[in-house]
C-alpha positions as CSV (number, residue, x, y, z in Angstrom):
1,M,30.8,50.1,-0.2
2,T,27.8,48.1,-1.8
3,H,27.9,47.0,-5.5
4,D,25.2,49.6,-6.4
5,E,27.4,52.3,-4.7
6,E,30.4,51.3,-6.6
7,T,28.4,51.2,-9.9
8,I,27.0,54.7,-9.2
9,E,30.3,56.2,-8.3
10,A,32.0,54.7,-11.5
11,V,29.3,56.0,-13.8
12,L,29.4,59.5,-12.2
13,R,33.2,59.7,-12.1
14,A,33.3,58.6,-15.9
15,F,30.7,61.2,-16.7
16,R,32.5,63.9,-14.9
17,E,35.9,63.1,-16.3
18,A,34.5,63.2,-19.9
19,R,33.0,66.6,-19.1
20,Q,36.3,68.0,-17.6
21,A,38.0,66.7,-20.7
22,G,35.7,68.9,-22.9
23,F,33.8,66.1,-24.7
24,D,30.3,66.8,-26.0
25,S,27.2,65.6,-24.0
26,A,26.7,62.4,-26.0
27,R,30.2,61.3,-25.2
28,C,29.9,62.2,-21.6
29,Y,26.8,60.1,-21.3
30,R,28.6,57.3,-23.4
31,A,31.3,57.3,-20.8
32,G,28.8,56.7,-17.9
33,V,27.3,53.8,-19.9
34,D,30.6,52.3,-20.7
35,A,31.3,52.4,-17.0
36,W,28.0,50.7,-16.2
37,R,28.7,48.0,-18.7
38,E,32.2,47.5,-17.5
39,L,30.7,46.5,-14.0
40,H,27.7,44.8,-15.3
41,P,28.7,43.0,-18.5
42,D,25.8,40.7,-18.3
43,H,23.4,43.7,-18.8
44,T,22.1,44.5,-22.3
45,P,23.3,47.7,-24.0
46,G,19.9,49.3,-23.7
47,Y,19.3,48.6,-20.0
48,A,22.8,49.7,-19.2
49,A,22.2,52.9,-21.0
50,K,18.8,53.5,-19.3
51,Q,20.4,52.9,-15.8
52,A,23.5,54.9,-16.3
53,V,21.6,57.9,-17.6
54,A,19.0,57.6,-14.8
55,V,21.9,57.8,-12.3
56,I,23.5,60.8,-14.0
57,L,20.3,62.7,-14.3
58,A,19.2,62.0,-10.8
59,T,22.4,63.0,-9.2
60,L,23.6,65.7,-11.6
61,G,20.3,67.0,-13.1
62,P,20.2,70.4,-11.4
63,E,23.7,71.0,-12.1
64,L,23.3,69.9,-15.9
65,L,20.4,72.4,-16.1
66,K,22.2,75.6,-14.8
67,I,21.9,78.5,-17.2
68,E,24.9,80.8,-16.8
């Protein structure tokens, strides 16, 4: 597994776990950002947030937009 794959998996795992725990959307995205920052402490908070949210939306976007 590459470092990038490890980061992506960590971000998605944190986001999904937060959703399953019933947290609001902001807290779920924050969990993904926190996971990114944990693996990349040298990245600025803003950069980490942009990257983590991009990963979440690129991977889970259609799932997040489902209307039931």
